[in-house]
C-alpha positions as CSV (number, residue, x, y, z in Angstrom):
1,X,0.0,0.0,0.0
2,X,1.4,3.4,-1.0
3,X,1.8,6.3,1.5
4,X,3.0,9.8,1.4
5,X,6.0,11.0,3.3
6,X,7.7,14.4,3.5
7,X,11.4,14.9,2.9
8,X,14.1,17.2,1.7
9,X,16.0,17.2,-1.6
10,X,19.7,16.4,-1.2
11,X,20.9,17.5,-4.6
12,X,21.6,21.2,-4.2
13,X,21.8,23.9,-1.6
14,X,18.1,24.8,-1.9
15,X,17.1,21.7,0.0
16,X,13.6,21.9,-1.3
17,X,10.8,20.2,0.6
18,X,9.5,17.1,-1.0
19,X,6.2,15.2,-1.0
20,X,7.2,11.6,-1.8
21,X,4.8,8.7,-2.5
22,X,6.2,5.4,-1.3
23,X,5.0,1.9,-2.2
24,X,6.8,-1.1,-0.5
25,X,10.1,0.9,-0.2
26,X,9.8,2.0,-3.8
27,X,9.7,5.7,-4.7
28,X,6.6,6.1,-6.8
29,X,6.6,9.9,-7.3
30,X,8.3,13.0,-6.1
31,X,6.5,16.4,-5.9
32,X,7.2,19.7,-4.2
33,X,5.9,20.1,-0.6
34,X,3.5,23.0,-0.7
35,X,3.7,23.5,3.1
36,X,7.5,23.8,3.2
37,X,8.0,27.4,4.5
38,X,11.1,27.9,2.3
39,X,10.5,26.1,-1.0
40,X,6.7,26.7,-0.9
41,X,6.0,23.8,-3.3
42,X,8.8,24.5,-5.6
43,X,10.9,21.6,-6.9
44,X,13.0,21.4,-10.0
45,X,13.5,18.6,-12.5
46,X,16.5,17.2,-10.7
47,X,14.4,16.0,-7.7
48,X,12.5,13.6,-9.9
49,X,15.9,11.8,-10.4
50,X,16.0,10.6,-6.8
51,X,14.0,7.5,-7.5
52,X,16.3,6.6,-10.4
53,X,19.4,7.0,-8.2
54,X,17.9,4.9,-5.5
55,X,17.1,2.1,-7.9
56,X,20.1,2.5,-10.3
57,X,21.4,-0.9,-11.3
58,X,24.9,0.6,-11.6
59,X,24.9,1.6,-8.0
60,X,27.5,-0.1,-5.7
61,X,25.6,-1.8,-2.8
62,X,28.3,-3.8,-1.1
63,X,32.1,-3.3,-0.4
64,X,34.2,-3.9,-3.4
65,X,38.0,-4.7,-3.8
66,X,39.7,-4.0,-7.1
67,X,41.9,-6.7,-8.8
68,X,43.3,-5.1,-11.9
69,X,40.2,-4.0,-13.9
70,X,37.9,-6.4,-12.1
71,X,36.0,-5.9,-8.9
72,X,35.3,-8.4,-6.1
73,X,32.7,-8.2,-3.4
74,X,34.0,-8.4,0.2
75,X,32.5,-8.3,3.6
76,X,32.4,-5.0,5.6
77,X,34.8,-6.3,8.2
78,X,37.3,-7.4,5.7
79,X,37.0,-4.2,3.7
80,X,37.3,-1.9,6.7
81,X,40.3,-3.9,8.1
82,X,42.1,-3.8,4.8
83,X,41.5,-0.1,4.5
84,X,42.7,0.6,8.0
85,X,45.8,-1.6,7.6
86,X,46.8,0.0,4.3
87,X,46.3,3.5,5.5
88,X,48.1,2.8,8.7
89,X,51.0,1.3,6.8
90,X,51.4,4.4,4.6
91,X,51.1,6.7,7.7
92,X,53.7,4.7,9.6
93,X,56.2,4.6,6.8
94,X,55.8,8.1,5.4
95,X,54.2,10.3,8.1
96,X,50.6,11.4,8.9
97,X,50.4,13.9,6.0
98,X,51.1,11.1,3.5
99,X,47.4,10.2,3.8
100,X,45.1,12.7,2.0
101,X,41.4,13.2,2.6
102,X,39.0,14.6,0.0
103,X,35.4,15.5,0.6
104,X,33.3,16.0,-2.5
105,X,30.2,18.2,-3.0
106,X,27.7,15.6,-1.8
107,X,29.4,15.6,1.6
108,X,27.9,19.0,2.3
109,X,24.4,17.6,1.8
110,X,24.7,15.0,4.5
111,X,24.8,16.5,8.0
112,X,25.8,13.1,9.4
113,X,28.9,13.1,7.1
114,X,29.7,16.6,8.2
115,X,29.5,15.7,11.9
116,X,31.6,12.6,11.6
117,X,33.9,13.8,8.9
118,X,35.7,15.8,11.7
119,X,36.2,12.5,13.5
120,X,37.7,10.9,10.5
121,X,40.0,13.9,9.9
122,X,41.1,13.8,13.5
123,X,41.8,10.0,13.3
124,X,43.9,10.5,10.2
125,X,45.7,13.5,11.7
126,X,46.6,14.8,8.3
127,X,47.1,18.3,7.0
128,X,46.5,17.0,3.4
129,X,42.8,17.7,3.6
130,X,40.9,18.9,0.6
131,X,37.2,19.7,-0.2
132,X,35.2,20.7,-3.2
133,X,34.6,24.0,-1.5
134,X,38.2,25.0,-2.4
135,X,37.2,24.9,-6.1
136,X,34.7,27.8,-5.8
137,X,34.1,28.9,-2.1
138,X,37.5,29.6,-0.6
139,X,37.6,33.3,-1.8
140,X,34.3,34.0,-0.2
141,X,35.3,32.3,3.1
142,X,38.7,34.0,3.2
143,X,37.2,37.5,2.7
144,X,34.9,36.8,5.6
145,X,37.7,35.5,7.8
146,X,39.7,38.7,7.1
147,X,36.8,41.1,7.5
148,X,34.7,39.6,10.3
149,X,37.1,37.2,12.0
150,X,35.2,34.1,10.9
151,X,35.2,32.3,7.6
152,X,31.8,30.9,8.4
153,X,30.1,34.3,8.4
154,X,28.7,34.6,4.9
155,X,26.5,37.7,4.1
156,X,23.2,36.7,2.5
157,X,21.0,39.0,0.4
158,X,17.7,39.8,2.1
159,X,15.6,39.2,-1.0
160,X,12.3,39.7,0.7
161,X,12.9,43.4,1.5
162,X,15.5,44.7,-0.9
163,X,14.7,47.3,-3.5
164,X,17.7,46.8,-5.7
165,X,19.5,43.5,-6.3
166,X,22.8,43.5,-8.2
167,X,24.0,40.1,-9.3
168,X,27.6,39.5,-10.4
169,X,28.7,36.2,-12.0
170,X,25.8,34.2,-10.6
171,X,22.8,32.3,-12.1
172,X,20.5,31.6,-9.2
173,X,17.5,30.8,-11.3
174,X,19.3,27.6,-12.3
175,X,21.4,27.0,-9.1
176,X,18.5,28.0,-6.7
177,X,21.1,30.1,-5.0
178,X,24.7,29.1,-4.2
179,X,26.0,30.4,-0.9
180,X,22.5,31.8,-0.8
181,X,19.8,29.3,-0.1
182,X,16.7,30.5,-2.0
183,X,14.5,27.7,-3.3
184,X,12.1,28.7,-6.0
185,X,14.1,31.8,-6.7
186,X,12.4,32.4,-10.0
187,X,9.2,33.1,-8.1
188,X,11.1,35.2,-5.5
189,X,12.6,37.4,-8.2
190,X,9.2,37.8,-9.8
191,X,7.8,38.9,-6.5
192,X,10.7,41.2,-5.9
193,X,10.1,43.0,-9.3
194,X,6.3,43.0,-8.7
195,X,6.8,45.2,-5.6
196,X,8.8,47.7,-7.7
197,X,12.4,46.5,-6.9
198,X,15.0,46.2,-9.6
199,X,17.1,43.3,-10.6
200,X,20.4,44.0,-12.4
201,X,22.6,41.2,-13.7
202,X,26.3,41.7,-14.8
203,X,27.6,38.6,-16.5
204,X,29.6,37.6,-19.7
205,X,26.5,35.4,-20.6
206,X,22.9,36.4,-20.8
207,X,21.8,33.7,-18.3
208,X,18.4,32.4,-17.3
209,X,18.6,34.9,-14.4
210,X,19.5,37.7,-16.7
211,X,16.4,36.9,-18.8
212,X,14.2,37.7,-15.8
213,X,16.1,40.9,-14.8
214,X,15.3,44.5,-15.5
215,X,18.8,45.0,-16.9
216,X,21.6,42.8,-18.1
217,X,25.1,44.0,-18.9
218,X,27.9,42.0,-20.4
219,X,31.3,42.2,-18.8
220,X,34.6,40.7,-19.8
221,X,35.4,37.6,-17.7
222,X,37.8,38.6,-14.9
223,X,36.7,42.2,-15.0
224,X,34.4,42.2,-12.0
225,X,37.1,43.4,-9.6
226,X,37.6,46.6,-11.7
227,X,33.9,47.2,-12.0
228,X,33.5,47.1,-8.2
229,X,36.6,49.3,-7.7
230,X,35.2,51.8,-10.2
231,X,31.7,51.8,-8.7
232,X,33.2,52.5,-5.3
233,X,35.2,55.3,-6.8
234,X,32.0,56.9,-8.1
235,X,30.1,56.5,-4.9
236,X,32.8,57.9,-2.7
237,X,33.9,60.7,-5.1
238,X,30.3,61.8,-5.4
239,X,29.5,61.6,-1.7
240,X,26.9,58.8,-2.2
241,X,28.1,56.7,0.7
242,X,26.4,56.5,4.0
243,X,29.2,57.0,6.5
244,X,26.7,57.5,9.4
245,X,25.6,53.9,9.0
246,X,29.0,52.4,9.6
247,X,29.1,51.6,13.3
248,X,31.7,48.9,14.3
249,X,33.5,49.3,11.0
250,X,37.1,50.4,10.6
251,X,39.1,51.2,7.5
252,X,37.1,53.6,5.3
253,X,40.0,55.9,4.7
254,X,42.3,53.2,3.1
255,X,39.3,52.2,0.9
256,X,39.0,55.8,-0.4
257,X,42.7,55.9,-1.2
258,X,42.6,52.4,-2.8
259,X,39.8,53.2,-5.2
260,X,40.9,56.7,-6.2
261,X,42.6,55.7,-9.4
262,X,39.9,53.4,-10.7
263,X,37.8,55.9,-12.6
264,X,35.2,54.6,-15.1
265,X,37.4,56.0,-17.8
266,X,40.3,54.0,-16.6
267,X,38.6,50.6,-16.5
268,X,35.8,50.8,-19.1
269,X,37.7,49.4,-22.1
270,X,39.4,46.7,-20.0
271,X,36.1,45.2,-18.8
272,X,34.1,45.7,-21.9
273,X,31.6,48.2,-20.4
274,X,30.9,51.9,-21.1
275,X,31.9,54.6,-18.7
276,X,28.3,55.8,-18.5
277,X,27.1,52.3,-17.7
278,X,29.5,52.0,-14.8
279,X,28.4,55.4,-13.4
280,X,24.7,54.5,-13.7
281,X,25.2,51.2,-12.0
282,X,27.0,52.9,-9.1
283,X,24.5,55.7,-8.6
284,X,21.4,53.6,-8.9
285,X,22.8,51.1,-6.3
286,X,23.8,53.8,-3.9
287,X,20.6,55.8,-4.2
288,X,18.3,52.8,-3.6
289,X,16.6,52.7,-0.2
290,X,17.6,49.1,0.3
291,X,20.2,47.6,-2.1
292,X,22.3,44.5,-2.0
293,X,25.1,43.1,-4.2
294,X,25.4,39.3,-4.6
295,X,28.2,37.5,-6.4
296,X,28.9,33.9,-6.8
297,X,30.8,31.4,-9.0
298,X,31.8,33.7,-11.7
299,X,33.0,36.3,-9.1
300,X,34.9,33.7,-7.0
301,X,36.6,31.5,-9.6
302,X,38.8,34.2,-11.3
303,X,42.2,35.5,-10.7
304,X,41.0,38.1,-8.2
305,X,38.2,36.0,-6.6
306,X,39.0,37.1,-3.0
307,X,39.2,40.7,-4.0
308,X,35.8,40.4,-5.7
309,X,34.2,38.9,-2.6
310,X,35.8,41.6,-0.4
311,X,34.7,44.5,-2.7
312,X,31.1,43.2,-2.9
313,X,31.0,43.4,0.9
314,X,32.6,46.8,0.9
315,X,30.0,48.0,-1.6
316,X,27.2,46.8,0.6
317,X,28.8,48.3,3.7
318,X,29.7,51.8,2.5
319,X,26.2,52.2,1.0
320,X,24.6,51.4,4.4
321,X,23.3,48.0,3.3
322,X,25.0,45.7,5.7
323,X,23.5,43.9,8.6
324,X,20.3,45.8,7.8
325,X,16.9,44.8,6.4
326,X,16.9,44.7,2.6
327,X,20.7,44.5,2.4
328,X,23.4,41.9,3.2
329,X,22.5,40.1,6.4
330,X,23.5,37.1,8.4
331,X,21.0,34.3,9.2
332,X,20.5,32.8,12.7
333,X,20.3,29.1,12.2
334,X,18.7,26.8,14.7
335,X,21.8,24.7,15.0
336,X,24.9,26.8,14.5
337,X,27.8,24.5,15.2
338,X,30.3,27.2,14.4
339,X,29.0,29.6,17.0
340,X,31.0,28.2,19.9
341,X,34.1,28.2,17.7
342,X,33.5,31.9,16.8
343,X,33.2,32.8,20.5
344,X,36.6,31.1,21.1
345,X,38.1,32.8,18.0
346,X,38.8,29.5,16.3
347,X,37.1,30.2,12.9
348,X,39.8,32.5,11.4
349,X,42.7,30.1,10.8
350,X,44.5,31.0,7.6
351,X,48.0,30.2,6.4
352,X,49.1,28.1,9.4
353,X,50.6,25.7,7.0
354,X,50.9,25.3,3.2
355,X,50.3,22.5,0.8
356,X,53.3,20.3,0.1
357,X,53.4,20.5,-3.7
358,X,52.4,24.1,-4.4
359,X,52.7,25.9,-1.1
360,X,49.1,27.0,-1.2
361,X,47.7,28.4,2.1
362,X,45.5,26.5,4.5
363,X,42.1,27.9,5.6
364,X,40.3,26.3,8.5
365,X,42.3,23.1,8.2
366,X,41.9,22.6,4.4
367,X,44.3,23.3,1.6
368,X,43.2,24.1,-1.9
369,X,42.4,21.0,-4.0
370,X,44.2,22.6,-6.9
371,X,47.4,21.4,-5.1
372,X,46.2,17.7,-5.0
373,X,48.1,16.5,-8.1
374,X,51.3,18.3,-7.1
375,X,51.0,17.0,-3.6
376,X,50.9,13.5,-4.9
377,X,53.7,14.0,-7.5
378,X,56.2,16.0,-5.5
379,X,58.7,14.0,-3.5
380,X,59.4,14.9,0.1
381,X,58.4,14.0,3.7
382,X,54.8,15.2,3.2
383,X,54.2,13.7,-0.3
384,X,50.6,12.3,-0.5
385,X,50.8,8.5,-1.1
386,X,47.3,7.4,-0.1
387,X,43.9,9.0,-0.5
388,X,40.4,8.8,1.1
389,X,37.7,10.0,-1.2
390,X,34.2,10.7,0.1
391,X,31.6,11.4,-2.5
392,X,34.0,13.1,-4.8
393,X,35.0,12.9,-8.4
394,X,38.1,15.1,-8.7
395,X,39.1,13.6,-12.1
396,X,36.1,15.6,-13.6
397,X,35.9,18.4,-11.1
398,X,39.5,19.6,-10.6
399,X,41.4,21.7,-13.2
400,X,43.8,19.7,-15.4
401,X,41.8,16.6,-14.7
402,X,44.0,14.3,-16.8
403,X,46.9,15.2,-14.5
404,X,44.8,14.6,-11.5
405,X,43.8,11.2,-13.0
406,X,47.4,10.2,-13.5
407,X,48.3,11.3,-10.0
408,X,45.6,9.3,-8.3
409,X,46.4,6.3,-10.4
410,X,50.0,6.4,-9.1
411,X,49.1,6.3,-5.4
412,X,50.0,3.4,-3.2
413,X,46.4,3.1,-1.9
414,X,43.0,4.8,-2.5
415,X,39.7,4.1,-0.8
416,X,36.4,5.6,-2.0
417,X,33.2,6.0,0.0
418,X,30.8,6.3,-2.9
419,X,27.7,4.8,-4.6
420,X,29.3,4.7,-8.1
421,X,32.3,3.4,-9.9
422,X,32.9,6.7,-11.6
423,X,35.9,8.4,-13.3
424,X,37.7,8.8,-9.9
425,X,36.5,5.9,-7.8
426,X,37.5,3.4,-10.6
427,X,41.1,4.2,-9.6
428,X,40.4,3.2,-6.0
429,X,41.6,-0.1,-4.4
430,X,38.5,-0.4,-2.2
431,X,35.0,1.1,-2.5
432,X,32.8,1.4,0.6
433,X,29.1,2.1,-0.4
434,X,27.1,4.5,1.7
435,X,23.3,5.2,1.9
436,X,22.2,8.1,-0.2
437,X,19.6,10.9,-0.2
438,X,16.2,9.9,1.0
439,X,17.6,6.8,2.7
440,X,19.0,8.7,5.6
441,X,17.8,11.5,8.0
442,X,18.4,15.0,6.7
443,X,19.0,18.4,8.3
444,X,20.4,21.5,6.4
445,X,23.3,21.9,8.8
446,X,25.5,23.7,6.3
447,X,22.8,25.5,4.3
448,X,20.4,26.9,7.0
449,X,23.2,29.4,7.9
450,X,23.1,30.7,4.3
451,X,19.3,30.9,3.8
452,X,17.4,34.0,2.8
453,X,15.0,33.4,5.7
454,X,15.5,31.7,9.0
455,X,14.1,28.2,9.1
456,X,14.8,24.7,10.5
457,X,13.8,21.3,9.2
458,X,14.5,17.7,10.1
459,X,13.2,14.6,8.2
460,X,13.8,11.0,8.9
461,X,14.7,8.5,6.2
462,X,11.9,7.9,3.8
463,X,13.1,4.7,2.2
464,X,15.4,1.9,3.4
465,X,18.9,1.9,2.0
466,X,19.9,-1.1,-0.2
467,X,21.0,-4.2,1.8
468,X,24.8,-4.1,2.1
469,X,25.2,-0.4,2.4
470,X,25.9,1.6,5.6
471,X,25.3,5.2,6.6
472,X,28.3,7.5,5.8
473,X,28.8,8.4,9.5
474,X,28.9,4.7,10.5
475,X,31.6,4.1,7.8
476,X,33.6,7.1,9.1
477,X,33.2,6.1,12.7
478,X,34.3,2.5,12.1
479,X,37.2,3.5,10.0
480,X,38.3,6.1,12.5
481,X,38.2,3.5,15.3
482,X,40.3,1.0,13.3
483,X,42.9,3.7,12.5
484,X,43.3,4.7,16.1
485,X,43.4,1.1,17.4
486,X,46.5,0.5,15.2
487,X,48.6,3.2,16.9
488,X,49.7,1.3,20.0
489,X,48.5,1.8,23.6
490,X,47.7,5.5,23.3
491,X,45.8,4.9,20.1
492,X,43.7,2.1,21.7
493,X,42.9,4.4,24.6
494,X,41.8,7.1,22.1
495,X,39.7,4.5,20.2
496,X,38.0,3.4,23.3
497,X,37.1,6.9,24.2
498,X,35.9,7.7,20.7
499,X,33.8,4.5,20.7
500,X,32.3,5.3,24.1
501,X,31.4,8.8,23.0
502,X,30.0,7.7,19.7
503,X,27.6,5.3,21.4
504,X,26.1,8.2,23.4
505,X,26.5,10.9,20.8
506,X,25.3,9.6,17.4
507,X,24.5,12.3,14.8
508,X,20.9,12.7,16.1
509,X,22.2,13.3,19.6
510,X,24.7,15.9,18.5
511,X,22.1,17.7,16.4
512,X,19.6,17.6,19.2
513,X,22.1,19.3,21.6
514,X,23.0,21.9,19.0
515,X,19.3,22.9,18.5
516,X,18.6,23.0,22.2
517,X,21.6,25.3,22.8
518,X,20.8,27.4,19.7
519,X,19.1,30.8,19.5
520,X,15.6,29.3,19.4
521,X,16.2,26.3,21.6
522,X,15.0,25.2,25.0
523,X,18.4,25.2,26.5
524,X,19.2,22.7,29.2
525,X,15.8,23.1,30.9
526,X,13.5,20.3,29.7
527,X,10.4,22.2,30.8
528,X,11.3,25.4,28.9
529,X,9.6,26.4,25.7
530,X,11.6,26.5,22.5
531,X,12.8,24.6,19.5
532,X,14.0,21.0,19.9
533,X,14.7,18.1,17.6
534,X,11.5,16.5,18.9
535,X,9.4,19.5,17.8
536,X,11.1,19.5,14.4
537,X,10.2,15.8,14.0
538,X,6.6,16.8,14.8
539,X,6.7,19.3,11.9
540,X,8.0,17.4,8.9
541,X,7.3,20.4,6.6
542,X,9.8,22.5,8.5
543,X,9.5,25.5,10.8
544,X,9.6,29.1,9.7
545,X,11.8,31.1,12.1
546,X,11.1,34.5,10.6
547,X,12.9,37.0,8.4
548,X,16.6,37.8,8.7
549,X,17.3,40.2,11.6
550,X,20.4,42.4,12.3
551,X,22.8,40.9,14.9
552,X,26.4,40.8,13.7
553,X,27.3,44.4,14.4
554,X,25.8,44.2,17.9
555,X,27.7,40.9,18.5
556,X,31.0,42.5,17.4
557,X,30.4,45.6,19.5
558,X,29.7,43.5,22.6
559,X,33.1,41.8,22.0
560,X,34.8,45.1,21.3
561,X,35.5,44.1,17.7
562,X,35.0,45.9,14.4
563,X,34.5,44.9,10.9
564,X,37.9,45.4,9.1
565,X,36.9,47.1,5.9
566,X,40.5,47.1,4.6
567,X,42.5,44.0,5.7
568,X,46.1,44.3,4.9
569,X,46.4,41.2,2.7
570,X,43.5,42.4,0.5
571,X,45.0,45.9,0.1
572,X,48.3,44.4,-0.8
573,X,46.7,42.1,-3.4
574,X,45.4,45.2,-5.2
575,X,48.9,45.7,-6.5
576,X,48.5,42.5,-8.5
577,X,45.2,43.6,-9.9
578,X,46.7,47.0,-10.8
579,X,49.6,45.4,-12.6
580,X,47.1,43.3,-14.6
581,X,45.1,46.3,-15.5
582,X,48.2,48.3,-16.6
583,X,49.1,45.5,-19.0
584,X,46.1,46.0,-21.4
585,X,46.9,42.9,-23.4
586,X,46.7,40.8,-20.2
587,X,43.4,42.4,-19.2
588,X,42.0,41.4,-22.5
589,X,43.5,38.1,-21.6
590,X,43.5,36.9,-25.2
591,X,45.3,37.2,-28.4
592,X,43.2,37.6,-31.6
593,X,43.1,33.8,-32.1
594,X,42.0,33.1,-28.5
595,X,38.7,33.3,-26.7
596,X,37.8,33.3,-23.0
597,X,36.2,30.2,-21.6
598,X,33.5,30.4,-18.9
599,X,31.3,27.6,-17.4
600,X,27.5,27.3,-17.2
601,X,25.0,25.3,-15.3
602,X,22.3,23.1,-16.8
603,X,19.0,23.0,-15.0
604,X,18.7,19.2,-15.4
605,X,22.1,18.2,-14.2
606,X,24.2,18.8,-11.1
607,X,27.9,18.6,-11.5
608,X,28.4,14.9,-12.6
609,X,25.9,13.5,-10.2
610,X,22.9,13.0,-12.4
611,X,24.5,12.0,-15.7
612,X,23.7,8.4,-15.1
613,X,20.0,9.1,-15.0
614,X,18.4,8.7,-18.4
615,X,15.6,11.2,-17.8
616,X,18.1,13.9,-16.9
617,X,20.3,13.5,-20.0
618,X,18.2,12.3,-22.8
619,X,17.2,14.6,-25.7
620,X,19.4,17.4,-27.0
621,X,23.1,17.4,-26.5
622,X,23.7,19.4,-23.3
623,X,27.5,19.5,-23.5
624,X,28.0,22.0,-26.2
625,X,30.3,25.0,-26.7
626,X,28.2,28.1,-26.8
627,X,30.0,30.6,-29.1
628,X,28.9,34.0,-30.5
629,X,27.9,33.9,-34.1
630,X,30.6,36.6,-35.0
631,X,33.4,34.5,-33.4
632,X,32.0,31.4,-35.1
633,X,31.9,33.0,-38.6
634,X,35.5,34.1,-38.4
635,X,36.5,30.5,-37.7
636,X,34.2,28.8,-40.3
637,X,32.1,27.3,-37.6
638,X,28.4,26.7,-38.0
639,X,25.7,25.5,-35.6
640,X,26.4,21.9,-34.7
641,X,29.9,21.9,-36.1
642,X,32.3,19.7,-34.1
643,X,35.0,22.0,-32.7
644,X,38.3,21.4,-31.0
645,X,38.8,23.5,-27.9
646,X,42.4,23.7,-26.8
647,X,44.6,25.2,-24.1
648,X,48.2,24.6,-22.9
649,X,47.1,21.6,-20.8
650,X,44.8,19.7,-23.3
651,X,42.1,19.6,-26.0
652,X,38.5,18.5,-26.1
653,X,36.0,18.1,-28.9
654,X,32.3,19.1,-28.6
655,X,29.6,20.5,-30.9
656,X,29.3,24.2,-31.3
657,X,26.1,26.0,-30.4
658,X,25.8,29.5,-31.9
659,X,24.2,32.1,-29.7
660,X,24.4,35.8,-28.9
661,X,23.8,34.9,-25.2
662,X,27.5,35.1,-24.8
663,X,29.5,38.3,-25.5
664,X,32.0,38.5,-28.3
665,X,35.3,36.9,-27.3
666,X,33.6,34.5,-24.8
667,X,32.7,30.8,-25.1
668,X,30.9,28.7,-22.6
669,X,31.2,25.0,-21.8
670,X,29.3,23.2,-18.9
671,X,31.1,21.3,-16.2
672,X,30.7,17.8,-14.9
673,X,30.9,15.9,-18.2
674,X,33.7,13.8,-19.6
675,X,32.4,10.3,-19.1
676,X,33.1,7.1,-21.2
677,X,36.4,6.4,-19.6
678,X,37.7,2.8,-19.3
679,X,36.8,1.1,-16.0
680,X,33.7,3.2,-15.1
681,X,30.4,1.5,-14.5
682,X,28.0,4.2,-15.6
683,X,25.9,2.7,-18.4
684,X,23.8,5.8,-19.1
685,X,26.6,8.5,-18.7
686,X,28.9,6.5,-20.9
687,X,26.4,6.6,-23.8
688,X,26.4,10.5,-23.6
689,X,29.9,11.2,-22.4
690,X,30.4,14.9,-23.3
691,X,33.7,16.4,-22.6
692,X,35.3,17.6,-19.4
693,X,35.9,21.3,-19.2
694,X,38.6,20.7,-16.6
695,X,40.7,18.8,-19.2
696,X,41.5,22.2,-20.7
697,X,41.6,24.4,-17.6
698,X,45.2,25.1,-16.6
699,X,45.7,24.2,-13.0
700,X,48.7,26.6,-12.8
701,X,46.3,29.6,-12.8
702,X,45.1,30.6,-9.3
703,X,43.7,33.4,-7.3
704,X,47.1,33.8,-5.6
705,X,45.7,35.1,-2.3
706,X,43.3,32.2,-1.5
707,X,44.8,29.5,-3.7
708,X,41.5,28.9,-5.4
709,X,41.7,27.6,-9.0
710,X,40.7,29.9,-11.8
711,X,37.8,28.4,-13.7
712,X,36.4,31.5,-15.4
713,X,38.1,33.5,-18.2
714,X,40.5,30.8,-19.3
715,X,42.1,31.5,-22.6
716,X,41.4,28.8,-25.2
717,X,41.6,28.3,-28.9
718,X,38.6,27.1,-30.9
719,X,38.8,25.6,-34.4
720,X,36.9,23.1,-36.5
721,X,37.7,19.6,-35.4
């Protein structure tokens, strides 16, 4: 007999509420939950793929050991013991940093993996720790660390009350908001415009978001930093700033000095915008009653990504739109696990150590994954010789993917915690299969602190996981215990303590405590009123905790702290930007024969996750190179022509798609493709392989301050294949 249960989509940051019909542990249908206070019934096409993933015949459902190109099923005890033995051997012979740990994007969507990932990292004791966040989020987090003293404090646009939304390098209509949880944002933007507010998009591509906006302006990839500097120049020179609205902020004078030279006349040609457009953008933003600037992937993944994130915040601050309704605000999540760390000053760790192969700086324990291949290849005491992969596919997601592929293949040992034998896990020696999505409890631990409205939601597992799989936190716990037990007497004591704690503090217990001690919780008094995990379980649609409210500036005042508007590392990095601007040929970033490559999102796919779902990839070719008709004509390229896209690190071949949605000199290729490789077990994806954009993105090109890889504005050549 079928029944309806309510859940949460685990495929992107929006975490939309789901109404799921179940029949005998089989997902019959997936619809949006109309009573979810955040998503309000919205759900995108990707959610319908959950049933296909749950039932995918290619899915790994028991531990596997590789023998050459063949795989053999083994028991959990045998697999875990082998993994612990092999990792311990590498650690003993080469040191703790010889074992690397990589968390992929899906890790962020599992609160249980997040909670017990720290246990695994502690058991490994390694500094060779990488996450997918360093591919696109490090600049944002570093800017926050330097300005607010905490990398976890991410300013979020107050969409419900703003009058003027300026979007740089982001396409939230497709992403549903990235570092801005806003499910159903198409409707939110329509509501925003209906009340008279303006939406302005600046992007090298006329995106789905730009199509809904009041204005769209093209900008040359990599030019955002100079647009922001010039807008600030206009605002400060014309007295349009709101100095009286800057309590607990220090550093306006250095900002005035820093932006003085960046007149619209100086930057216009370099960024491909007119002087008048820059002035109008600056004045309309500053004169709006409530305005907010939001930038995301395109702003982060460029040579000056950290500068862009910093200057976006400076723009919001100097115009009085910071920690204020309608501006950039900071959510108050029900379970804020980083709050105690902020109070202790432990969330602003930067540069305490550097990666082995490329000397890239650490931020809150992780080093940029752009250093992974070099860390494996470079000899020395900290050379990475073994790797633990959790829900990651770095061969397709990290720049110069072919180099990453060769590096992982050369390791002494690799273990993958994953549900597929994909382009990266096929190189592993052992695969440990976890539960996925609706098969485990869910709470938006990482995403509620980035939501456009305060909310909380907890849902139990809706369907049972396939026999033979285990929850990710159980795998991490058991592997951690085995690693500790192999370290002699002290290790066994640590393992006993960890085991005892884990029996009393499973993920649900940790989450329950965090909610009780959070801003809406009951505290330690069981008779007090307030939010609790039990009350969330009784409200499977979720609980609306109200609009965003100001709190950060008061918090900093109470601690006698100030927002640092002009951190020294950022001011110093401006010299690098200025040198780039002075060299006009470099600002153009291309010779006449080259074009600038940018990425794009597809509304039916999510990185490489959903490419093995037929319903998400059938139909038209989604891995095409979008090129302006003018650039195509000069190269003898027509719509559908197979073209070779090349760079100094490689070449790929795809079909051309002619469109004026990209500006002249720019081409766009989606990420996440590049299937069909020997050894993968992805029957659907391998039929429609596409090409990996990361096979032509040069891993040598970085935002030098954060170490984040440059993914946008990459010079490439395009010719008929």
